[in-house]
C-alpha positions in Angstrom: -0.2 0.0 -0.2 1.0 3.7 -0.8 2.5 5.9 2.1 0.1 7.2 4.1 -0.6 11.1 4.4 -2.7 12.3 7.4 -3.3 15.7 8.6 -3.6 16.7 12.2 -5.7 19.8 12.8 -5.6 21.5 16.4 -5.8 25.2 17.6 -3.3 24.3 20.5 0.5 24.5 18.7 1.7 21.9 22.0 -1.0 19.1 21.1 0.2 19.5 17.6 3.7 19.5 18.7 3.1 16.3 21.4 1.8 14.2 18.7 4.4 14.8 16.4 7.1 13.5 19.1 4.8 10.6 19.4 4.7 9.8 15.6 8.3 10.9 14.7 9.5 7.2 14.3 6.8 6.5 11.9 6.6 6.0 8.3 3.5 8.1 8.0 3.5 11.5 6.0 2.4 14.2 8.8 1.3 17.7 8.6 -0.5 19.6 10.8 -3.0 22.6 10.4 -4.0 25.0 13.3 -7.5 25.9 12.6 -10.2 24.2 10.4 -9.8 27.0 7.3 -6.0 26.0 7.3 -7.1 22.5 7.2 -9.0 22.9 4.4 -6.4 25.0 2.4 -4.1 22.0 2.8 -6.0 19.6 1.5 -6.4 21.3 -1.7 -2.9 20.9 -2.4 -2.5 17.3 -1.1 -4.6 14.0 -0.8 -4.8 12.7 2.1 -5.9 9.6 3.7 -6.4 10.4 6.9 -7.6 13.7 8.9 -7.8 13.7 12.5 -9.0 16.7 14.4 -10.0 18.6 17.7 -13.5 19.2 18.5 -13.6 22.0 20.3 -11.9 25.0 18.3 -13.0 28.4 17.9 -14.0 29.8 14.8 -14.9 26.3 12.6 -15.4 23.5 15.2 -14.1 19.6 14.6 -17.6 18.6 13.6 -18.3 20.9 11.3 -14.8 20.5 9.7 -15.4 16.7 9.3 -18.7 17.3 7.6 -17.2 19.2 5.0 -14.4 17.0 4.6 -17.1 14.2 4.2 -18.8 16.1 1.1 -15.3 17.3 -0.4 -13.1 14.2 -0.1 -15.3 10.8 1.2 -12.7 8.6 1.0 -10.5 10.8 3.7 -11.1 8.8 7.2 -12.0 10.6 9.7 -11.2 10.5 13.4 -11.7 13.5 16.0 -10.2 14.3 19.4 -11.8 15.1 22.3 -11.5 15.9 25.7 -14.9 17.6 26.4 -17.7 16.8 24.2 -20.8 15.0 26.0 -21.4 11.3 24.9 -24.9 12.3 23.3 -23.1 14.9 21.1 -20.4 12.4 19.5 -22.6 9.1 19.2 -24.4 11.0 16.4 -21.6 11.8 14.3 -19.9 8.3 14.3 -23.6 6.4 13.4 -23.6 8.3 10.5 -20.7 7.7 9.4 -19.1 11.4 10.1 -16.3 9.8 12.4 -14.6 6.8 12.1 -13.2 7.1 15.4 -12.5 9.0 18.7 -9.4 9.6 20.3 -9.6 11.2 23.8 -7.3 14.3 25.2 -4.6 14.0 26.3 -3.6 11.9 24.0 -1.8 8.6 24.3 0.8 7.2 22.3 -1.2 3.5 22.5 -4.2 4.8 22.0 -3.0 7.1 19.4 -1.4 4.3 17.2 -3.9 1.9 17.5 -6.5 4.7 16.0 -4.2 5.2 12.9 -3.9 1.9 12.9 -7.3 0.6 12.9 -7.9 3.3 10.1 -5.3 2.3 8.0 -6.6 -1.4 7.9 -9.9 0.2 7.3 -8.6 1.7 4.2 -6.9 -1.2 3.3 -10.2 -3.2 3.4 -12.1 -0.9 1.6 -9.3 -0.6 -1.1 -9.9 -4.2 -1.3 -13.5 -3.9 -1.7 -13.4 -1.5 -4.3 -11.1 -3.0 -6.4 -13.4 -6.0 -6.1 -16.0 -3.9 -7.1 -14.6 -2.4 -10.6 -13.8 -6.3 -11.5 -17.8 -7.2 -10.7 -18.9 -4.0 -12.8 -17.9 -5.8 -16.1 -20.7 -8.3 -14.9 -24.0 -6.4 -13.7 -25.9 -9.1 -11.8 -23.2 -8.6 -9.4 -22.8 -5.2 -9.0 -25.6 -4.8 -6.3 -23.8 -7.7 -3.9 -21.0 -5.9 -4.5 -22.3 -2.6 -3.4 -23.9 -4.5 -0.2 -20.7 -6.4 1.1 -18.8 -3.1 0.8 -21.9 -1.1 3.0 -22.1 -3.7 5.2 -17.8 -3.5 6.1 -18.5 -0.2 6.8 -21.0 -0.7 9.0 -19.4 -3.5 10.9 -16.2 -1.4 11.3 -17.8 1.8 12.8 -19.9 -0.8 14.9 -16.5 -2.4 16.3 -15.8 1.1 17.7 -18.5 1.2 20.3 -20.2 -2.4 20.7 -19.9 -5.5 21.8 -20.1 -8.0 19.6 -22.1 -11.0 21.9 -24.5 -8.5 23.9 -24.8 -5.2 21.5 -24.1 -3.4 24.8 -21.5 -0.7 24.7 -18.0 -2.1 25.3 -15.3 -1.1 27.8 -13.3 1.0 25.6 -16.5 3.5 25.2 -17.1 3.0 28.9 -14.0 5.1 29.6 -14.5 7.3 27.7 -18.3 8.0 28.7 -17.4 7.6 32.5 -15.0 10.4 32.1 -17.6 12.9 30.7 -20.5 12.2 32.5 -17.9 12.5 35.6 -16.5 15.8 34.9 -19.9 16.4 33.7 -21.7 15.7 37.2 -18.7 16.7 39.6 -19.0 20.5 37.8 -22.9 20.6 38.0 -23.1 19.4 41.5 -25.2 16.8 40.3 -25.0 12.8 41.2 -23.8 9.8 39.0 -24.5 6.3 40.5 -22.5 3.5 39.0 -24.1 0.0 39.1 -22.0 -3.4 38.7 -23.5 -6.5 37.8 -22.0 -9.9 37.8 -23.7 -13.1 36.5 -22.5 -15.7 39.7 -20.8 -19.1 38.9 -20.9 -18.1 34.9 -17.6 -20.2 34.5 -19.3 -23.7 35.9 -22.4 -22.3 33.8 -20.3 -22.8 30.7 -18.6 -26.1 31.7 -22.5 -27.4 32.7 -24.6 -26.2 29.7 -21.9 -25.5 26.9 -20.6 -22.3 25.8 -23.6 -21.6 23.2 -25.9 -21.8 26.4 -23.6 -19.1 27.8 -23.3 -16.6 24.8 -27.5 -16.6 24.6 -27.2 -16.3 28.8 -25.3 -12.8 28.0 -27.5 -11.6 25.3 -30.6 -12.6 26.8 -29.3 -10.6 30.3 -28.2 -7.8 28.2 -31.7 -7.5 26.4 -33.4 -7.8 30.1 -30.8 -5.4 31.5 -31.6 -2.9 29.1 -35.4 -3.0 29.5 -35.2 -2.0 33.3 -33.0 0.8 33.0 -34.1 4.0 32.1 -33.4 5.8 28.6 -31.2 8.2 30.3 -28.7 5.3 31.9 -25.8 3.2 29.6 -25.1 -0.1 29.8 -21.7 -1.2 29.3 -20.3 -5.3 28.9 -17.5 -4.8 31.2 -15.9 -8.2 30.4 -16.3 -11.9 30.9 -20.1 -11.5 32.8 -19.6 -8.6 34.5 -21.9 -5.8 33.4 -21.7 -1.8 34.1 -24.5 0.9 34.3 -24.0 4.8 34.6 -26.8 6.4 35.6 -26.2 9.9 35.6 -28.6 12.1 37.9 -29.6 8.8 39.9 -28.7 8.5 43.6 -27.5 5.5 45.7 -30.5 4.9 47.0 -32.3 4.9 43.1 -29.5 2.7 41.7 -30.0 0.1 44.8 -33.8 -0.3 44.2 -32.7 -0.8 40.3 -30.6 -3.3 41.4 -33.0 -5.3 43.6 -35.2 -5.0 40.1 -32.6 -6.7 38.1 -31.7 -9.1 40.7 -35.7 -10.2 41.3 -36.5 -10.4 37.8 -33.4 -13.1 37.1 -34.7 -15.1 40.4 -38.0 -15.0 39.0 -37.8 -15.5 35.3 -35.8 -18.5 34.3 -33.2 -18.3 31.2 -34.5 -20.7 28.6 -32.1 -21.9 25.5 -33.7 -25.0 23.4 -33.9 -27.8 26.7 -32.2 -26.0 28.7 -33.2 -23.8 32.0 -31.5 -21.7 35.0 -32.5 -19.2 37.2 -29.6 -16.6 37.4 -28.2 -15.1 40.4 -26.2 -12.1 40.6 -24.0 -10.5 42.5 -24.5 -6.2 42.6 -22.2 -3.3 43.8 -22.7 0.3 43.5 -21.4 3.5 44.1 -22.4 6.9 43.5 -20.7 10.7 43.2 -22.0 12.4 46.3 -22.2 9.1 48.5 -18.7 8.0 48.2 -17.1 11.4 46.7 -14.2 9.1 44.7 -11.4 10.8 43.2 -11.2 9.6 39.7 -13.4 8.2 37.7 -11.8 5.1 37.6 -12.0 5.2 41.8 -16.1 5.4 41.4 -15.5 2.1 39.4 -13.4 0.5 42.2 -15.6 1.5 45.4 -18.9 -0.3 43.2 -16.0 -3.5 42.7 -15.6 -3.5 46.0 -18.9 -3.5 47.2 -19.7 -6.2 44.8 -17.1 -8.7 46.4 -18.7 -8.0 49.6 -22.4 -9.3 50.7 -23.8 -8.7 47.4 -26.7 -6.4 48.1 -26.8 -6.9 52.1 -23.1 -4.6 51.8 -25.3 -1.7 50.4 -28.0 -1.7 53.1 -25.5 -0.3 55.1 -25.7 3.4 53.8 
């Protein structure tokens, strides 16, 4: 594949200098712009494979810039740098394809390189599909199928950035981003933020006794029940294995405890049935809140809830 050309856009020179230091040993061809208008001018001179722009910039903001890039240069893969954007503002741009991937600020070398490599891999796959489509254009009866395949690949690549494959919940990577945004906003506004952790008891034993197909069914079915139970303002995540996390902005610890009880009771009352196999699922639940527990960092909030999870399930929460 030809050399990769990448344009970085940020109104903070220190950020661009830091990116330059992080990538100085890489083989990319890199250019920098200090604002959206400068970026558009540079792109009239050079064809760029990837553009990475800050979201919050004076004048033309990053999302406006990426919309124009999508219109003018649709083959340029678009990534966003964001430290302040709320989750609800970013998701529509991801879902509509205006943003391929987001990178949180301050930017870590590992995250930046991983995101750039994902974009390069996407370009390779897209080019392979484009070449395949050109071959099939000679056979009109196969053209529609090829276009559908390309659209499905692009859809799956965007979805993989934020979703868990089995449960369709948001994944752990997106949890880190979401938690940081909610944590900062709630501390700034003085509102509460609660975290609920749910662990499916004896999941390894269930897999051993009933098989992995049943285990995958159990994860997916539980995720579906979870989403039907929480409110539209709450966000559910698969944290990993058989562990799930729900972020509840503007919800107190007491409200979160009630939700935990509802989830636990629903699993005890209604069995999970897969073909000829049935099981009553028990849960371990932990919770923490911003106002009650006063965590110092977003990760500390999860740590407190996880510590409660390791105790006597919901009984540990009753001490509050």
